[in-house]
C-alpha positions in Angstrom: 127.0 109.2 45.3 126.2 105.7 46.5 126.9 102.4 44.9 124.5 101.3 42.2 124.4 97.6 43.3 126.7 94.8 44.3 128.3 92.8 41.5 128.9 89.2 41.9 132.3 89.0 43.4 133.5 86.4 40.9 132.1 87.6 37.6 134.2 85.1 35.8 135.6 81.8 37.0 138.8 82.7 38.8 142.0 82.0 36.9 143.6 79.2 38.9 147.4 79.1 39.6 149.4 76.8 37.4 148.9 73.3 38.5 151.8 71.4 40.0 152.3 68.0 38.4 152.3 65.3 41.0 155.4 63.0 41.3 154.9 59.7 39.5 153.9 56.8 41.7 156.5 54.3 42.4 155.6 50.6 42.0 154.9 49.0 45.4 156.2 45.6 46.3 153.7 42.7 46.3 151.9 42.5 49.6 153.0 46.0 50.7 149.5 47.7 50.4 150.4 50.3 53.1 153.2 51.7 50.8 151.0 52.2 47.7 151.0 55.7 46.3 148.2 57.4 44.4 148.5 57.5 40.6 149.7 60.6 38.8 146.6 62.4 37.4 146.5 65.6 35.4 144.5 68.4 37.1 141.1 68.9 35.6 141.1 65.5 33.8 138.6 63.7 36.0 135.1 64.3 37.3 133.7 64.3 40.8 132.8 60.6 40.9 136.4 59.6 39.8 138.0 61.9 42.3 135.7 60.4 45.0 136.8 56.9 44.1 140.5 57.9 44.4 139.8 59.5 47.8 138.1 56.3 49.0 141.1 54.3 47.9 143.7 56.9 49.1 142.1 58.8 52.1 145.1 61.1 52.4 145.3 62.1 48.7 145.6 65.9 49.0 145.4 66.5 45.2 142.1 64.5 44.9 140.5 66.6 47.6 141.7 69.8 45.9 140.5 68.9 42.4 137.1 67.6 43.7 136.8 70.8 45.8 137.3 73.0 42.6 134.6 71.1 40.8 132.2 71.4 43.7 132.9 75.1 44.0 132.2 75.6 40.3 128.8 73.9 40.8 128.1 76.2 43.8 128.2 73.4 46.4 130.3 75.6 48.7 130.0 73.8 52.0 131.2 70.6 50.3 133.9 72.4 48.5 135.1 74.0 51.8 135.4 70.6 53.4 137.5 69.3 50.5 139.9 72.3 50.6 140.3 71.9 54.3 141.2 68.2 53.9 143.6 69.1 51.1 145.4 71.6 53.4 145.4 69.1 56.2 147.3 66.6 54.1 149.4 69.2 52.3 149.6 72.4 54.3 152.0 74.0 51.7 149.6 73.8 48.8 149.1 77.4 47.8 146.5 76.5 45.2 144.2 75.3 48.0 144.5 78.6 49.8 143.4 80.4 46.6 140.4 78.2 46.0 139.4 78.2 49.7 139.5 82.0 49.7 137.2 82.0 46.6 134.8 79.7 48.5 134.8 81.9 51.6 134.1 84.9 49.4 131.1 83.2 47.9 129.9 82.2 51.3 130.2 85.8 52.5 132.8 84.8 55.1 134.9 87.8 54.2 137.5 87.9 56.9 138.5 84.2 56.3 138.6 84.9 52.5 141.0 87.8 53.1 143.2 85.7 55.3 143.5 83.0 52.6 144.1 85.4 49.8 146.8 87.1 51.8 148.6 83.8 52.3 148.4 83.1 48.6 149.1 86.4 46.8 152.8 86.9 47.8 153.7 83.6 46.3 152.0 84.1 42.9 152.9 87.5 41.4 150.9 86.9 38.3 147.5 86.1 39.5 145.5 89.4 39.3 142.2 87.6 40.0 143.4 86.8 43.6 144.1 90.5 44.2 140.7 91.5 42.8 138.9 88.9 44.9 140.8 90.1 48.0 139.7 93.7 47.2 136.0 92.6 46.9 136.2 91.0 50.4 137.8 94.1 51.9 135.1 96.3 50.4 132.5 94.2 52.2 134.5 94.7 55.4 134.4 98.5 54.8 138.2 98.6 54.4 138.3 100.8 51.3 141.9 101.8 51.6 142.9 98.1 51.8 140.7 97.3 48.9 142.2 100.1 46.8 145.7 98.7 47.6 144.8 95.3 46.3 143.1 96.7 43.2 146.3 98.5 42.4 148.2 95.2 42.7 145.6 93.5 40.5 146.0 96.1 37.8 149.8 96.1 38.1 149.7 92.4 37.3 146.9 92.7 34.6 146.3 96.2 33.4 143.3 95.2 31.2 141.3 93.6 34.1 138.1 95.5 33.5 136.4 94.3 36.7 139.2 95.8 38.8 139.0 99.1 36.9 135.3 99.3 37.5 135.6 98.5 41.2 138.4 101.0 41.7 136.4 103.6 39.8 133.4 102.9 42.0 135.5 103.3 45.2 137.0 106.5 43.9 133.4 107.8 43.2 132.6 107.1 46.8 135.8 108.9 47.9 134.8 111.8 45.7 138.0 111.4 43.6 136.1 112.3 40.5 138.9 112.7 38.0 140.6 109.4 39.0 137.2 107.6 39.0 136.5 109.0 35.5 139.8 107.7 34.3 139.3 104.2 35.7 135.8 103.9 34.3 136.8 105.2 30.9 139.6 102.7 30.8 137.2 99.9 31.7 134.8 101.0 29.0 137.6 101.0 26.4 138.1 97.3 27.3 134.4 96.5 27.6 132.2 99.2 25.9 129.0 97.5 27.0 130.0 97.2 30.7 126.7 98.2 32.3 128.2 98.8 35.7 131.0 101.0 34.4 128.5 103.1 32.4 126.2 103.5 35.4 129.1 104.6 37.7 130.4 107.0 35.1 126.9 108.5 34.9 127.3 109.3 38.6 130.6 111.1 37.9 129.0 113.1 35.2 126.1 114.0 37.5 128.5 115.1 40.2 130.1 117.5 37.7 126.7 118.8 36.6 126.9 117.2 33.1 123.4 115.7 33.1 123.2 115.2 29.4 126.3 112.9 29.4 125.0 111.2 32.5 121.7 110.5 30.7 123.7 109.0 27.7 125.6 106.7 30.0 122.5 105.6 31.8 120.7 104.9 28.6 123.6 102.8 27.4 123.8 101.0 30.7 120.2 100.0 30.6 120.5 98.9 27.0 123.3 96.6 28.1 121.5 95.4 31.2 117.8 96.1 31.3 117.4 94.2 34.6 119.5 96.7 36.6 117.3 98.7 39.0 119.7 101.5 40.0 120.2 103.1 36.6 116.5 103.6 36.2 116.3 105.2 39.6 119.2 107.5 38.9 117.8 108.5 35.5 114.5 109.3 37.2 116.3 111.7 39.5 117.5 113.6 36.4 113.9 113.8 35.2 113.0 115.2 38.6 115.5 118.1 38.1 113.7 118.9 34.9 110.4 118.6 36.7 109.4 115.9 34.2 107.5 114.0 36.9 105.8 111.6 34.6 109.2 110.4 33.2 110.6 110.3 36.7 107.9 108.1 38.1 108.0 105.8 35.0 111.7 105.2 35.6 111.2 104.7 39.3 108.4 102.1 38.7 110.7 100.2 36.4 113.4 100.2 39.1 111.0 99.0 41.7 109.7 96.2 39.4 113.3 94.9 39.2 114.2 95.5 42.8 111.2 96.1 45.2 113.5 96.8 48.2 115.3 99.6 46.4 116.0 102.7 48.6 114.0 105.4 46.8 115.5 108.9 46.6 113.4 111.2 48.8 113.0 113.7 45.9 110.5 111.4 44.2 108.0 112.6 46.8 107.5 115.7 44.6 106.6 113.6 41.6 104.1 111.5 43.5 102.5 114.6 45.0 102.2 116.3 41.6 100.5 113.2 40.1 98.3 112.8 43.2 96.9 116.3 42.8 96.2 115.8 39.1 94.4 112.5 39.8 92.4 114.0 42.7 91.3 116.9 40.5 90.3 114.5 37.7 88.3 112.4 40.1 90.6 109.3 39.8 90.6 108.9 43.6 92.2 105.5 43.8 95.3 106.8 42.0 95.3 110.0 44.0 95.2 108.1 47.3 98.0 105.8 46.3 100.2 108.6 45.2 99.5 110.7 48.3 100.6 107.7 50.4 103.8 107.2 48.4 104.7 110.8 48.6 104.1 110.8 52.4 106.1 107.6 52.9 109.1 109.4 51.2 108.7 112.8 52.8 106.0 113.3 55.4 106.5 117.0 55.5 105.8 117.7 51.8 102.2 116.5 51.7 99.5 118.8 53.1 97.5 116.9 55.7 94.2 118.5 54.9 94.6 117.8 51.2 95.4 114.1 51.6 92.7 113.6 54.3 90.1 115.3 52.1 90.9 113.0 49.3 90.4 110.0 51.6 87.1 111.3 52.9 85.9 111.8 49.3 86.7 108.2 48.4 85.2 107.0 51.7 81.9 108.7 50.7 82.0 107.1 47.3 82.6 103.7 48.7 79.8 104.0 51.2 77.3 104.9 48.4 78.5 101.8 46.6 77.8 99.7 49.8 81.5 99.0 50.2 81.3 99.5 54.0 84.7 98.0 54.9 86.5 100.1 52.2 84.6 103.2 53.3 85.5 102.7 56.9 89.2 102.2 56.0 89.3 105.5 54.2 87.6 107.4 57.0 90.0 105.9 59.5 93.0 106.9 57.4 91.7 110.4 57.1 91.1 110.5 60.9 94.7 109.4 61.5 95.8 112.4 59.6 93.2 114.8 61.0 91.9 113.5 64.3 89.9 116.7 64.9 87.9 116.5 61.7 84.9 114.2 62.1 82.8 112.9 59.3 79.2 111.9 60.1 79.3 109.3 57.3 82.1 107.4 59.0 80.1 107.0 62.2 77.0 106.0 60.3 78.8 103.3 58.4 80.6 101.8 61.4 77.6 101.9 63.7 75.4 100.2 61.1 77.8 97.4 60.9 78.4 97.2 64.7 74.8 96.8 65.6 74.3 94.0 63.0 77.4 92.2 64.4 76.3 92.5 68.0 72.8 91.1 67.3 74.2 88.0 65.5 76.6 87.4 68.4 79.8 88.4 66.7 80.9 90.3 69.8 84.6 91.1 69.1 84.0 92.6 65.6 81.0 94.5 66.9 83.0 96.1 69.7 85.9 96.8 67.4 83.5 98.9 65.3 82.0 100.5 68.3 85.4 101.4 69.7 86.1 103.2 66.4 82.9 105.2 66.8 83.6 106.2 70.4 87.1 107.2 69.3 85.6 109.7 66.9 82.6 110.7 69.1 83.5 110.1 72.8 80.1 111.0 74.1 78.3 108.6 71.7 75.3 107.0 73.4 75.9 103.2 73.3 72.8 101.1 72.7 72.1 98.3 75.3 72.3 95.8 72.5 76.0 95.9 73.1 75.7 94.6 76.7 76.3 91.0 75.9 79.3 92.0 73.7 80.9 94.0 76.4 80.3 91.1 78.9 81.8 88.6 76.4 84.9 90.7 75.8 85.3 91.5 79.4 85.4 87.8 80.4 87.9 87.1 77.6 90.1 89.9 78.9 89.9 88.5 82.4 91.2 85.2 81.1 94.0 87.0 79.3 95.0 88.9 82.4 94.0 92.3 81.0 92.2 93.3 84.2 92.0 97.1 83.6 90.4 96.7 80.2 88.2 93.9 81.5 86.8 96.0 84.3 86.0 98.8 81.8 84.1 96.3 79.6 82.3 94.6 82.5 81.3 97.8 84.1 79.6 98.8 80.8 78.0 95.4 80.6 76.6 95.8 84.1 75.3 99.3 83.4 73.4 97.8 80.4 72.4 94.5 82.1 72.3 95.2 85.9 70.5 91.9 86.7 73.2 89.7 85.0 75.1 88.1 87.9 77.9 86.5 85.8 79.2 89.9 84.8 79.6 90.9 88.5 81.3 87.7 89.3 83.8 88.3 86.4 84.4 91.9 87.6 84.9 90.7 91.1 87.8 88.6 89.7 89.3 91.7 88.2 89.0 93.6 91.5 90.5 90.7 93.4 93.5 90.4 91.0 94.2 94.2 91.4 94.1 94.0 95.2 90.7 95.8 95.5 89.2 93.3 97.9 86.3 95.5 99.1 85.0 96.0 95.6 85.5 92.3 94.8 83.6 91.2 97.9 80.8 93.7 97.1 80.4 92.3 93.6 80.2 88.8 94.9 77.6 89.7 97.5 75.5 91.4 94.8 75.9 88.5 92.4 74.7 86.0 95.0 71.7 88.1 95.8 70.8 88.2 92.1 71.5 84.5 91.6 71.9 82.5 94.8 72.9 79.3 93.0 75.7 81.1 91.0 78.9 79.1 91.1 81.6 81.5 92.4 85.3 80.7 91.9 86.4 79.5 95.3 89.5 81.7 95.2 87.3 84.8 95.1 86.1 84.1 98.6 89.5 85.1 99.8 88.4 88.6 98.9 86.3 88.5 102.0 89.2 87.7 104.2 91.1 90.6 102.6 88.2 92.9 103.1 87.9 91.6 106.7 91.5 92.9 107.4 90.5 96.3 105.9 87.4 96.5 108.0 89.3 95.6 111.1 91.8 98.4 110.4 88.8 100.8 110.1 87.4 99.6 113.4 84.5 97.7 111.9 85.0 94.5 113.9 81.5 93.2 113.3 81.8 93.5 109.5 85.4 92.1 109.8 84.2 88.9 111.6 81.3 88.5 109.2 83.7 88.6 106.2 86.0 86.1 107.9 83.1 83.7 108.5 82.1 84.0 104.8 85.6 83.2 103.7 85.7 80.3 106.3 82.8 78.6 104.6 85.0 77.9 101.6 88.5 78.2 103.0 88.9 76.6 106.5 92.5 77.7 106.6 91.4 81.3 107.2 90.6 80.3 110.9 94.4 80.4 111.5 94.7 84.0 110.5 96.0 86.1 113.5 93.9 89.0 112.2 90.8 86.8 112.5 91.7 86.4 116.2 92.0 90.2 116.5 88.6 90.7 114.9 87.0 88.1 117.3 88.5 90.0 120.3 87.1 93.2 118.9 83.6 91.7 118.6 84.1 90.2 122.1 84.5 93.8 123.4 81.4 94.8 121.5 79.4 92.0 123.0 80.6 93.0 126.5 79.4 96.5 125.9 76.0 95.1 124.8 75.8 92.9 128.0 76.1 89.7 126.0 78.7 87.9 128.0 78.2 84.4 126.6 78.7 85.6 123.0 81.6 87.7 124.1 83.4 84.7 125.7 82.6 82.5 122.7 84.5 84.9 120.5 87.3 85.2 123.1 87.8 81.5 123.3 87.9 81.2 119.5 90.5 83.9 119.4 92.5 82.1 122.0 92.3 78.8 120.0 94.0 80.8 117.1 96.5 82.7 119.2 96.9 80.9 122.6 99.0 83.7 124.0 96.5 86.5 123.3 96.4 89.1 126.0 93.0 89.5 127.6 91.9 92.6 129.4 91.1 92.1 133.2 87.6 93.5 132.8 86.6 90.4 130.9 86.6 88.7 134.3 83.1 90.0 134.9 81.9 88.2 131.8 83.3 84.9 133.2 81.7 85.6 136.5 78.3 86.2 134.9 78.6 83.1 132.7 79.5 81.1 135.9 76.2 82.2 137.4 74.3 81.2 134.3 76.0 77.8 134.3 75.1 77.3 137.9 71.5 77.9 137.0 71.8 75.2 134.4 73.4 72.8 136.9 76.9 72.9 135.3 78.8 73.4 138.5 82.2 72.3 137.3 82.1 74.6 134.3 81.1 77.4 136.6 84.1 76.7 138.8 86.3 76.9 135.7 84.8 80.2 134.7 85.4 81.6 138.2 89.0 80.4 138.2 89.5 82.1 134.8 87.9 85.3 136.1 90.3 85.4 139.1 93.3 84.7 136.8 92.3 87.9 134.9 91.4 89.9 138.0 92.8 88.6 141.3 90.8 91.2 143.2 87.4 90.4 141.7 85.1 90.4 144.8 82.1 88.9 143.0 84.1 85.9 141.8 85.5 85.2 145.2 82.1 85.6 146.9 80.4 83.3 144.4 83.1 80.6 144.5 83.1 80.9 148.4 79.4 80.2 148.4 79.9 77.2 146.1 82.6 75.8 148.4 80.3 76.3 151.4 77.4 74.5 149.7 79.8 71.6 148.9 81.0 71.7 152.6 84.5 72.6 151.6 84.6 75.1 154.5 88.3 75.9 154.5 88.2 76.8 150.8 84.9 78.7 151.4 86.4 80.7 154.2 89.5 81.6 152.2 87.4 82.9 149.2 85.0 84.8 151.4 87.8 86.5 153.3 89.4 87.5 149.9 86.1 88.8 148.7 85.8 91.0 151.9 89.4 92.1 151.5 88.7 93.1 147.9 85.4 94.9 148.7 85.1 96.0 152.4 81.7 97.4 151.5 80.4 93.8 151.6 81.2 93.4 155.3 77.5 93.4 156.3 76.8 90.5 154.0 79.9 88.5 154.2 81.0 88.8 157.9 78.1 86.7 159.3 78.9 83.9 156.8 82.5 84.1 157.6 81.8 83.7 161.4 79.4 80.8 160.8 82.1 78.9 158.8 84.8 79.8 161.4 82.5 78.4 164.2 82.0 75.1 162.2 85.7 74.8 161.6 86.4 75.5 165.4 
């Protein structure tokens, strides 16, 4: 048995302790303003403005703060009252009356722990004030200290045995503790004092119900409602008695009255039976609005009591009626509710209604609502064939989802848009953005390439060109050095900083090797030198010396002798035993009449390749003769 509702903690104005008469003021000597004392004033004889004037004249006048605080409390200005009681205690810490009134203020402000503290300071010094004990009990109830609350209620009733509010509260707490006989005695005593006490009647009804005396409970509930027609709980409890008698109409009538008074009321789960009974009757009679409403109420209270097929069938029936009446939104809502209950039961009318609206919305450019409807259809019929008319809608939503950072959903939309509109470059550019954000550089770069083929003047987000540098790394790892360099160069067109990427240097070295195999030494060395500009310490294979030697011969043919010398020097750095390089440089030294250098290079060429003796030895001898 739960509580029927929380009473106001201070049903009546608390009885204040007997006021203490202030000592009469002594006359002050002329000119001694600092020694003036406040006048003697009878408690309760002045209003707020007069007490305020006295406070302004005598800022430390404790009684003025106390009396003004009481008036503020009684007019529900609790924050202001609390300030005054604090000031009163500041100037007169021994004023017990201030503790009482501050406790009342804390109670009204729902600051229960502070209220209890103040009442406990006050109560031992005033053995007649039952109201203080009752108020302390109310605060303890809110703090869930029922034993403490009962103790203070006992004190209150010791001081004033006819305090009905204390009897009612103690009866309520005893109901909660299942002390049925004691609760009945307290509530009976309260009703002897106040026969029309609605709370006492309602709680006694609970006791009668606990004993199985439903007739007596009904009598008390009727009397309670007669005394207080605005109380929600008695209606609710009376309805549960009707439920026991299976008088569902009376039960629902009482419940609706209770909810009208208190919409947030926690409804007894047994009311689900009443709503289900009325829903079935309404459905059978064709009153589908009432039936749907009652099915919902029954399910909200007890989901297990309502047959799913029964409720879903009612919703589908009403959905069909609404569609015939051209209420497409209402029809769709009913079909969706039915599907939420029975996802495996499809209704062709649902798909028809939603699709009709979706197409119209797509054609008028209302893309989001159109796709919302289409998504509903696809949810019911996954293999539904989507008309290309939705292509712009998918593209619109896809781009919006890209902006919102919902890349997975955006890719799904944009892929559908591309399948319906394959020549629309903007959709591919948007999807490339999704791929790039998800780290799928190869797909991003592929979409950009296709988009630019479809629309060469398309403005691509510069950041997306970094996808090419990412794909370049992937291609390099796969051994596709030509593709890797091509991707780096595409990225370089927009992002010059890519040239400093060490992987770009690796890719260039890879292409250098490819060019060497293709007998394209000049292209190979161009890539090598670009790689060295990125990574000066790059390790170069000795077999590249042949390319330098070949390029030196080409440069000699173009009259670039000094550049040829540099190439030969580089070749010999890479391969100190490269006979061709020594032989060619020796011939150049000879032609320039640098015979000593020529002789040294030709001898090294012969040493590196003795098979050249027939060609080199005569030249060596001629140079030796000239030097002799």
